[in-house]
C-alpha angles and dihedrals in degrees: 000000000000089000089056095055125082123196097188103120096174095075121049128179093199121111107235133172109264114235107215118217102215119205125187094254127121126191107239099187144329119230125198121200140161115263117239121227089254092054091048090052091047094053091045125095097195139015111232109228104151122072094201122092107199137029104232094210098050097024088224128124118269119254109247088016129125089266098044108157090231087075091054138288121290096199134059093239098045128093128225113257092218108042097016092229133133122259094260092055103035114087092200133248132242128243130190144212119221108215121224090220128013121260135199113267105243091213094052100037092110091050091048089051092050094049092050089050092056102044132069113259091219107044102015093232123137113266092242129107114249091249093052091045092052091049092052092046091054092050092048093049095051109116091224094058108108129201095268092052090049090052090050091050092050089052091051091050090051093050092046093050094046091058094050113093101175120058110240090212107045099014090232118152117244131194129203121285119222139174115255112267110235091003108081099193100053134092120204130200104210102215097139127106091262090072106080092192092058114101114256094237091055093047092050093047090049092048091052090065089066096049097104092047092049092049090052095045119020092193090072092070097092091045092048090056091055094045122115136185114264121216112215118199092259093055091044090051093052091048095047091048089062093061107115121230095253091056092047089059091052090050092049092238132121099204114359092191088068087074087078115080120230097159132028120215115228114213123230119277092243093070092049101040125183114248116219114226096190113231091001093067124237137320119220125219119257091246091054090051091048091051089052090051091052091050091048093049091045092051091049091051091050090052092050091048089054091051093046101219106149097204094050090045091055092048093049090046090053091050090051090049091052093046092052092046092049089050091053101036119000092180094063111136115253094018113132108251128217108247119248096010139073109215116220104224129183092272092047090055092054108036134057134033094304094041128112096267102044097026103042109015110031090033129015144163112268142200125239093044133118137192132197143136119296128231133186123252118174092186096070122081120262088246095051135082122195112233119199112244089234089061094042092058091056098043108076134187123205105231122188114230117241137154092272097056105024094101093049092048091049089056090048091052090049091055092050128200097308100061124059128262090031140122136250108197144010124216117199123205091250091063101259122138125208117196111208095200093077097041125093122243097254091050090051089056090054090049091049091052092048092051111122140181112285096036120118122227123196099215132180121268108270140185113299097025114139113244131177112235118202140176123193135260088053097205099163142009093274091061088085120040138161117253134177113249122240111189114213138151119275139074104259139070109249128196141159115285090229088076095056096092101065091045091042085224130160130177102244093110102307117158127210137190134230128198124197113214110228104209135052090240091054091049092051093048092047094050096043099040105026102029123130088248090065092045098055093097121045117222088216094080106350091248128129111270096185111057143126116303144183110330092025091055092046092048093047091047093052094041092055095050115127095245097053108113124168132198120230095264094048092046091050088049089055090050088053090049093058098042129076094220094255103083131073117245122204110209110227120227113273120263092222123037104178140085083004135347112267132178126203129232089243089063089057088058089049090053089047090056097042111016096181142008092259091064113106095206113122117176119189110177141150117190131162107228124214092266093053108135096208088227097115139324101236101049109023107176090217093047088238100142108091114206126182120184116184091336095311117121104223101172144354141061112267115236141147096303091061102031096032131083100276120130092241092049130111099256095048090052091047091052094049098040105032106018137262094279091060090053091049092050091048091048092050091048094049091049092053094041100048097039093050094043091047091051090055095043096043129224118197134160121214141170091274090062091065094042107100091196094060132084132359113000093015113188097015093105093051093048094049092044090052091050094049093045093050091048093052093042087056091052090049091049090052091052091049090049091051090049093051092047093046094239097112110119111230121236117237110284094006134103123224096273094047090048091051093049092048093050095044093045090051093051094047091046090055090058091068093046094047094046091047092053090046091053090056090052101041102039119096116267091242094054106125100216089048091051091051093047092047097050092041097237095125138345135017139229087276091060092047091050094048094046098045112019123008135354090208137206116345115215133193116194091356093299138090117273109287126222109279101172125042102317094324140075097231135002088250092077137062119262115271093012114160098177118127097255092052093053104048108286111145109202096178126080129230088254095054092041133241125269116235096262090045091049090050092052091046092054089052091057092045093050091055090054092052094048092048090051092053098042102037095046089066092044095050091043091055090045090055091048092054091046091050093049090050096048105028096103096052112108141156111260129205092264086061093247125127109238141170124240087270090056092250109155115241098167130008089210123018108253087351091279105054093232127144111244089215091062101045108121106181130071121258090036094297114157095221136035097214094184093054094045091051092047090049095049095044093053095043092049093041116131110259123240095263090058088056091055099042097033088224121142108256118152127189117232121246116240131217122042099351096097090053089051092054090062091056095044124269121269097231102039095112089047091051090053091048093064109077096202091061091072090075120072093222091066095055088088092047112117108228115255121237090250091054092047091052090050092049096047098087098039090048092052092047093048090048092054091043091054094048091046092050093046101041106019095238120152126249089240092061091049097045093102092050090048092055091045092055092046094047092047094053090047091051088048089056089055092050091050090051091053092049092050089052090053090055092045091242127145104279097220096203093135132045093254092046090048091055090053091048092052091050091054096043117144129173092228090057091050093051091047089050091052090052089064092058143287110345101157127214120217091263091050092049089051091051090046092056093045092050092048091049093050092047092049093051090047090051093059113107115249121235115260095042112144094230094167095056092044090051092051092048092047090059100036100046097056091044092054094043090049092060092045092055095047099094093060088075100041112188095359117138126230104041116160114256129186 
């Protein structure tokens, strides 16, 4: 037990909230500059003079060597020679190397080159006239000049100086300065005759220096013409030192001579540690090796300087230059590389994906995370993820002991770390830790009994814990979301297939990560800000990202067919399938009573939406499904018109348009009308119901399903395909004939051949589309691929066409296959042939098999898709990274403006209206769908059937946010009081007349704006467009009511006189008949409509603190990347969307 306790209070593994000690200090600015050689020497503890690391006799590090102990210890047992501390306490100390001769700084070589381009090589002044220099200085010193403007001015100064050849100050001629070609660390002044821009006097003077050499050897003449003056670091230093202070300000430099290196800093030993190799000795860090090479080259240069041989001095100087450059940046272009090894220099450690910033600071490896393969499980909730028990026992959470959990934690301690749910460690308030893995069972019982309030127990992950679930690449915010853990046996993470879309996950071997937050604050933040409830709708388009998919769509489509009837026991079984055993289910009345009671599959969907009468979920929805025949709403022969009334499915087969992510779909309406939790519960029920029902019913696809000659209507597909193909072949032949005869009319901007290819490609592309549509019509209703394509679970008309009828035209680069051999695509065809088969048209299907030329063309189209996937994924990924870096600091502030981290205003109102894209209901970026809201309110507040019989006034109550609105005061109360007829109860069921609606349009709009302004603090100017939308909608509603009254031969009531006549003739039966034709609101319903719209508008406003810049970057980058990943599924098909 003593071995299990630790008394070290200085180090704690617990995650605790950091208490900041705030002082009244504010960072004004941060300045970066280049250290001088004196500053490097001052900060240094030792000058490195010896290139060797260890003394072989004593096995200790050399004094003045790269591993001198004064720069820190390189072993756990050793002490630092400067601060006399151990390696875990010593932060390390710098050393330095004093160079025998200066060298160019590899990191500042470009800046050195630019400065030498701008200054005179004789006097060191900037090549600007005094007037121009003064003008630039004034602009740079203006307080309003920001950093971007200063950068632009520096670029202008550089361009102006580069074009100046005569110094305005000393009248000396200057030539261009260039980097040495092939030699990376050399700067040349091109004053020779080969530089046409060099003044003649300068070229002649430079050529005269080679006269003696040319007279001695005539073959040197061509080399002398190409010669140029080299600037060594010493000459460059002397020249840069002459730059006056006023010119330094124009260059944006404090001391330009500091760009030349006289001393090299040596980093502490702790950041370049020695790695022990056991019996094989030690392995030194790349930086330590590079420091040794610099010392060796420096010593060699000192020796050559002592001997005085110029050639050897220049060679040693060049070696020193290369050693220093390799130490700073080993990836510098043109630098000789060491064979077989990539040296990690100072720059390599900092930059790039694996560097210090991106690899260790912005992103890092973390504890309390796990990774394994993922599997589907439709039986778990959308919010849950199944964690293997093996993982749960190794992922612990530090839980504070209190009265509410002390008994549970005692049981966990008793189980120990081996049995789930157990515990691994106990932390006491005095800082001691007790590890349960090394303690016997009877001692654990004693510890459990002695547990008291205030202790901390590291327990196993258990059901209900909040975990972060992530799949890489994390392209957008929804790639990492918070789920509730469900610990079960197994070896894989399992989750509901509805959540695949935001993660872009499939189950072909994908792996995902989980992270377990370690504090209560982190758990709360994860659940409230990153939960699945907040990720249902994507801000990219405002559509639902988490929705039913694949098997769920197929099951729902088949379950809601017209001929699906269920006996009482089977229907009750379905009700058990969708429930979790905790909620009450009210069985609806049967659809058929005699000869036996039968329920329909549509009733099962109604129970799924509203399991019992206490449920407050009311869905009122009308959506045309994909199989809608467009022959009438009420009696669609394909049962394609989906109609929900107060959560009862009255007609229609459910498919992707209803159960998918569209804005007019079921889940979007549930989220906006009843809350995100209602949508999650409904999604979980439909996953359990459809998957279990489909397993019992059976749904398999076989070879007969793709055989167009098999089953009902055999042969019709082949006949139609033959007819369409022959028709289009004839059109192609006519175009080719017109091209050959020269009568083909050119398209704008195209020649004859381009026009022919465009026309032919269009005709052949239409074959695939027409045959695909024909397959959907002609195939039997029980054909499995057709069922999947119709309900939207998998596949499309293109897939049907390619499997059963015709693969279609293959395209490479958006065009037909071009001639690759001599005037033909393949040797199988005649030269110059332009017929469809010779240019990539595949007439066969995958079922019938492809001929060799067709197979060859098809592989060409497929290869292009694969190459695009590989290449464009990297391009779009880099594009998203740049977008994110540019926009990441934009956020919505509390004054509702979009600002940068420097508080610079980018937008005064986000998107000009301040609305959240994820909460926009209407089409064309409208915040509200007025027609849907009115339809919803009218049907929820519709008089029930008993009111129709008794003619008594009984009105249902609207759900949702209306009760909350009543507490704040209803929007239309003054309007309600203004209508005299509303004082009598009998007129509460009176549908408003067109004249009354027109009179109420303006007051309703004004009251709407007044309520939003009072609630949210917005200005009337910002809400002017919403005000006009409300007014226009009510006026259009008045026109619709007038048309409906005309249909029923009632008094129209569009004028004051007509309205008086209509009131005198009012009957309840007429009002109910009018409501049956569509929304004709009563005063109470209009009041509820305005309240609902006001609440929805306020909820749609974006909250301060939202990272709008990051969301915008992700909303562009994620679709672009996914688009390239999904390309190869349609190899060779024309018309794919490109960014």
